[in-house]
C-alpha positions as CSV (number, residue, x, y, z in Angstrom):
1,M,0.0,0.0,0.0
2,A,2.9,2.4,0.8
3,L,4.4,1.8,-2.6
4,L,1.1,2.4,-4.3
5,L,0.8,5.7,-2.4
6,G,4.3,6.6,-3.1
7,T,3.8,6.0,-6.8
8,A,0.5,8.0,-6.8
9,A,2.4,10.9,-5.2
10,G,5.1,10.7,-7.9
11,L,2.4,10.8,-10.6
12,L,0.8,13.8,-9.0
13,Q,4.1,15.5,-8.9
14,V,4.7,14.9,-12.6
15,L,1.1,16.2,-13.4
16,G,1.8,19.5,-11.4
17,Y,5.1,20.0,-13.3
18,A,3.4,19.2,-16.7
19,I,0.9,21.9,-16.0
20,Y,3.4,24.3,-14.6
21,I,5.9,24.0,-17.4
22,R,3.3,24.2,-20.0
23,K,2.0,27.5,-18.5
24,S,5.6,28.8,-18.1
25,V,6.3,28.1,-21.9
26,R,3.1,30.0,-22.7
27,R,4.2,32.9,-20.6
28,E,1.2,32.6,-18.3
29,L,3.2,32.5,-15.1
30,E,6.6,33.7,-14.0
31,P,8.7,31.2,-11.9
32,N,10.8,32.8,-9.3
33,P,14.4,31.9,-10.3
34,A,16.0,32.2,-6.8
35,T,13.5,29.7,-5.3
36,W,13.7,27.3,-8.3
37,F,17.4,27.1,-8.1
38,M,17.1,26.3,-4.3
39,F,14.5,23.7,-5.0
40,A,16.9,22.0,-7.5
41,Y,19.9,22.0,-5.3
42,G,18.1,21.4,-1.9
43,T,15.8,18.6,-3.2
44,A,18.7,16.7,-4.8
45,L,20.6,16.9,-1.5
46,L,17.5,15.8,0.5
47,T,16.9,12.8,-1.8
48,V,20.5,11.7,-1.3
49,L,20.2,12.1,2.5
50,E,16.9,10.1,2.7
51,L,18.5,7.4,0.5
52,D,21.4,7.2,3.0
53,L,18.9,6.8,5.8
54,D,17.4,3.7,4.0
55,A,14.1,5.3,2.8
56,G,12.2,2.9,0.7
57,L,11.3,3.3,-2.8
58,A,7.8,4.5,-1.9
59,L,9.4,7.6,-0.2
60,L,12.0,8.3,-2.8
61,I,9.9,8.5,-6.0
62,L,8.5,11.9,-5.3
63,P,11.7,13.7,-4.2
64,A,13.6,12.2,-7.1
65,I,11.0,13.4,-9.5
66,C,11.0,16.8,-7.9
67,A,14.8,17.1,-7.9
68,A,14.9,16.2,-11.7
69,L,12.1,18.4,-12.8
70,S,13.0,21.4,-10.6
71,M,16.5,21.3,-12.2
72,Y,14.8,21.5,-15.5
73,V,12.8,24.7,-14.5
74,A,15.9,26.1,-12.9
75,Y,17.9,25.4,-16.1
76,Q,15.3,27.3,-18.2
77,C,15.4,30.3,-15.9
78,W,19.2,30.2,-16.4
79,V,19.0,29.9,-20.2
80,R,16.5,32.8,-20.4
81,G,18.6,35.0,-18.2
82,T,16.1,35.5,-15.4
83,F,18.3,34.1,-12.7
84,K,20.2,36.6,-10.6
85,W,21.9,36.3,-7.2
86,P,19.3,36.9,-4.6
87,V,19.3,40.3,-3.0
88,E,17.6,39.3,0.2
89,R,19.9,38.0,3.0
90,A,17.5,35.1,3.9
91,D,17.7,33.8,0.3
92,Q,21.5,34.1,0.3
93,A,21.6,32.2,3.6
94,A,19.6,29.4,2.1
95,F,22.2,28.9,-0.6
96,A,25.0,28.9,1.9
97,A,23.1,26.5,4.2
98,D,22.7,23.9,1.5
99,I,26.4,24.3,0.5
100,I,27.5,23.8,4.2
101,L,25.2,20.8,4.6
102,T,26.6,19.2,1.5
103,V,30.3,19.7,2.6
104,A,29.5,18.4,6.1
105,Y,27.6,15.3,4.8
106,L,30.5,14.5,2.4
107,A,33.0,15.0,5.2
108,A,31.0,12.8,7.6
109,W,30.7,10.0,4.8
110,E,34.5,10.0,4.1
111,L,35.4,9.9,7.8
112,A,33.1,6.9,8.2
113,R,34.6,5.3,5.1
114,Y,38.2,5.5,6.5
115,G,37.1,4.5,10.0
116,S,37.6,7.9,11.7
117,I,34.0,7.8,13.0
118,T,31.6,4.9,13.4
119,E,28.9,4.1,10.9
120,E,26.4,4.8,13.8
121,S,27.8,8.3,14.3
122,R,27.6,9.0,10.6
123,H,23.9,7.8,10.6
124,I,23.2,10.3,13.5
125,A,25.0,13.0,11.5
126,T,23.1,12.3,8.4
127,T,19.8,12.5,10.3
128,A,20.8,15.9,11.7
129,F,21.7,17.1,8.2
130,L,18.3,15.9,6.9
131,L,16.6,17.9,9.6
132,C,18.7,21.0,8.6
133,S,18.0,20.4,4.9
134,N,14.2,20.3,5.6
135,A,14.7,23.5,7.5
136,T,16.0,25.3,4.5
137,T,12.8,24.5,2.7
138,F,11.4,27.5,4.5
139,T,14.0,29.9,3.3
140,A,13.8,28.4,-0.2
141,F,10.1,29.2,-0.3
142,S,10.6,32.8,1.1
143,P,11.2,34.6,-2.2
144,L,8.3,32.6,-3.9
145,L,5.9,33.3,-1.1
146,R,6.7,37.1,-1.3
147,D,6.1,37.1,-5.0
148,A,2.9,35.1,-4.8
149,Y,1.6,37.3,-2.1
150,R,2.6,40.6,-3.8
151,N,2.0,39.5,-7.4
152,P,-0.4,36.5,-7.6
153,D,-0.7,36.9,-11.4
154,R,2.9,35.6,-11.5
155,E,2.0,32.1,-10.3
156,H,-0.6,29.4,-11.2
157,S,-2.6,28.2,-8.2
158,P,-3.8,24.7,-9.7
159,S,-0.2,23.5,-10.1
160,W,0.5,24.2,-6.4
161,I,-2.7,22.5,-5.4
162,V,-1.7,19.4,-7.3
163,W,1.8,19.4,-5.6
164,A,0.2,19.9,-2.1
165,L,-2.0,16.9,-2.7
166,A,1.1,15.0,-3.9
167,Y,3.0,15.8,-0.6
168,A,-0.1,14.9,1.4
169,T,-0.2,11.5,-0.4
170,L,3.5,11.0,0.3
171,G,2.8,11.8,4.0
172,L,0.4,8.9,4.1
173,A,3.0,6.7,2.3
174,T,5.6,7.7,4.9
175,A,3.3,6.9,7.8
176,L,2.6,3.5,6.5
177,S,6.3,2.8,5.6
178,A,8.0,4.3,8.6
179,G,5.4,5.5,11.0
180,W,4.0,9.0,11.8
181,L,6.8,10.0,14.3
182,T,9.8,9.8,12.0
183,V,12.3,12.3,10.7
184,L,11.3,11.3,7.2
185,M,7.7,12.9,7.8
186,V,9.2,16.4,8.1
187,Y,9.7,16.5,4.4
188,P,6.1,15.8,3.1
189,L,4.4,17.6,6.0
190,T,6.3,21.0,5.6
191,N,6.0,20.8,1.7
192,A,2.2,20.1,1.8
193,I,1.7,23.2,3.9
194,L,4.0,25.5,2.0
195,H,2.8,24.4,-1.4
196,A,-0.8,24.9,-0.2
197,L,0.2,28.3,1.1
198,V,1.5,29.4,-2.4
199,A,-1.8,28.0,-3.9
200,W,-3.7,30.3,-1.5
201,F,-1.7,33.3,-2.2
202,A,-2.0,32.7,-6.0
203,R,-5.6,31.9,-6.1
204,S,-7.5,33.2,-9.1
205,S,-9.7,35.5,-7.1
206,R,-6.5,37.7,-6.3
207,H,-5.5,37.9,-10.0
208,G,-5.9,41.3,-11.6
209,G,-5.5,40.1,-15.3
210,R,-2.0,41.6,-15.7
211,K,-0.2,40.4,-18.8
212,L,3.5,39.5,-18.3
213,S,5.8,41.8,-20.3
214,P,8.5,40.1,-22.3
215,S,11.2,41.7,-19.9
216,S,9.7,40.2,-16.9
217,R,8.8,36.8,-18.1
218,G,10.4,33.7,-16.6
219,I,10.5,30.4,-18.5
């Protein structure tokens, strides 16, 4: 049952990206470049950390899909020249946090490999890194949430609703696979809430019918 729910979550994630990318290509929304680069980097790191903690296939389908497709969205932002180094200190801190987590994780892995620390110690360290990686989700969402709140026309609420449902489904898969009280539950729970919040900010009733100008368009 957990694998079935995990697969369903992955399919919902693909559906959300299919809608989002199509809207982006048609210039009907404007992805926030800073957030998408943090999504791409952070989700890839989180997937590796969960794999290292022996998360089953049911729990890895969605983050693996999210990592791959968010990289595509981030790449398109780069190609179109919309990506700029974030101005907000919180956004800069999120990039720095992910880099520090990666270096620390690799260092712990190497120390365990050469016997400098025990495998149990490395497992504890990886769990701590996973919690920190999930914490950076909030900073990664910060530029997007500001944009969605101030300029709801730049986002597409249905895509974020689908993604929120995907993470809620992953939460059920996680509960069945590893229990409710597990560090692996932090990822689907926080993302379900944050995706739903973007959907609420970008709901159609807040749109003013603004057309995106060529200079301000994202993907």
